[in-house]
N, C-alpha and C positions, 0 to 999 in steps of 0.2 A: 434259365432261371426266372421264375416268375416273381413279380414284385407284389408284396403284400399291401393291401390297401392301408393307408396310414390312419392310425387311430387319432381321433381328435384329442387335443390336449385337454386333460381334465382340468376344470375350473376350480381352483381352491375356494373353499368356503370363506366368506368374509367374516373375519373374527370380530366378535363384539367386545370391544375394549372399554373399560371404564376409564375415567380420568386418571386414577392411580396407576393403571397399567400403561398409559401413554407416556407418562414421565420417564420410566426407565428406557423406553425406546428412543425418546428425544436425546436422552444422555448417551445412549450407546452410539448414536449416529452423530454426536457432537453438534447438535442443533440447539445450542443454548438460547439464542434469541427467539427461535421458533417456540421453544418451551415456554418462554415468558409471555409471548403474544398470542399463543394458540387460542386460548379460551375467548379472549376479546374478539379476535378475528372470526372464530367459529360463531359466536353470538351475532356479530354483524352480518355474516354470511346468511345465517338463517333468517334474520329480519328482512333482509334485502333479496332473498331468494337467488343467491348466486348459484352458478353451476359448480360442479365438483372441480372442474378444470380452472375456473376463475378463482376459487378458494385456494387450490393448491399453488396456482401461479402467484397469488399475492403472498402466500407464506413463503415460497421460495424466493421471490424478489426481495422481500424484507430481510430474510436471512443473508442473501448475497450482499445487499446494501450495508447491513450491519457489519458483516465481516470486512467489507471494503473500508468502511469508516474506522473500524478497530485497527486494521492494518496501517491505515494512514497515521493514526495516533501513535501506534507502536514504533513505526519506522521514523516518524518525526522525533519522537523522544530519543531513539537510539542514534539519531544523526548528531546530537549534541550541539545543535545550533545555538549561538550565543543569545539569540533572540528569534522571534518568529516574525517573518515578513514574506509577503507574496509579491509578485511582479505587479499586480494590480494596485498595490500600495505606493509603488515608486513614482515619484513626481518627475517625469521626464522634462517638464517645463523649466526645471532648474538646471538642466544639463544641455547646453546648446549644441554640443557635439555628439550627443548620444540620442538615438531614436529607438523606440521599441522594435521597429521593423529590423533594425540591425541585430537584435537579440533573438528574433523569431526562431531562428533554426536551433538556437540553444535551449529552447523551451519545449521542443518536441522529442519524442523517443529516438530519433535518428542521432541526436547528439551523443547519446550513450551507445547505441548499437554500432555506430560507425567509429567509436573510440576516439572521438574528437576531444581536444583540450581547449581551454579558454583561459586567457590571462587578462585580469582586469588590473589596469594600472591608472594612477592619477593621484592628485593631491588628497591629503586627508580630508575627510568629511564629505566626500562627493558621492558616497553611496555604493562604493565597491563591495562592502560586506553585505549590504542590503541586497544587491543584485546576486551575489554569490549564494546567499541563503535562499533567495527566491528561485534561482535556477536549480539548487539542490532540492528544494521542496517540490518544484515541478517534476523533477526526476522521480521522486517518491510517488507523486500522483500518476506518473506514467508506468509505475510498477517496478522501479529500480531502488536499490538501497543506496543511501547516502551517508557519508560521515564527514563531519566538519571539525577541523582542528586548527589551532594557530601554528604558524611555522615554528615558533619558539618551542611549543609543547612537542611537536613532531621531531624536531631535532633532539631535544632532550630525551624523549622516549627511545629514539633509535640509538642515540649515543650510549645510554645506560644499557640497552640491550646488547649492543656490540661489546661493551666492556665486560659483560657477563658471559659472552659467547652465545647469546640468544637472539642475535639479529634476525636469523631466518624466521623464527617463531614471531618475532615482533613485527616483521614486515607483513606477515599474513593478515594482521589486523587492519593494515592500511591498503592492502591489495584486494581484499575480500569484497568491499563495497563496490558497487558499480560506478559510484561517483564519489570522488575525494575532493573536498573543498578545503584548501589550505589558505588560511587568512594571515 
C-alpha cells in the first residue's frame, strides 16, 4: 500500500470583523472583561507597536486576573464571614504564646488537601475569630470554598432539619465547602 503525499492544511482566510461583529464573539466565549477592555488595549497596542502575541497575552492575562478577582469576591461573600480580616492584619505582638510561624501550615493549600483540622481556643477577645476568618480567606485564595457559621446557628439548623426529617440534605450544606469555620 502506497502512502499518498499529505496535503498541506488549507489556511483559512482571516475574517475582517467590525467592532459590532466582535461583541457577539466575546459574549459567546464568555469573555466579559475582555469585551470591556478590548478597544482600549487595541488602541494602546497600535500606538506602542505591540506584536500580536503581546496583544493577545495581555488580553488573556487581564481576563484571567479579572476572573480570579471575581471568584475571590464571590467566594468571600458566600463564606458569610462575620467580618473581613486577613492574617496580615493580625497583631501577633499582643499574643505572647502565638507566633505566625505556628500557623504557617494552616495558611497553605496542604491544610485543606490533607484534611487537617484546627481548633482555636482561649479567652474572649484574643483574636480566635479573626484568625479563623483569616485562615478561611486564605483557603479561598488557595482555590477552596469556605463557609463560616456560629456553633449556635449550626446546631439550630441541624436540629430543625432533623426534626423535619431533612438532616441528610441539611448536612450537605456544611459538608460541601472545603473549609468549615465554626465560631
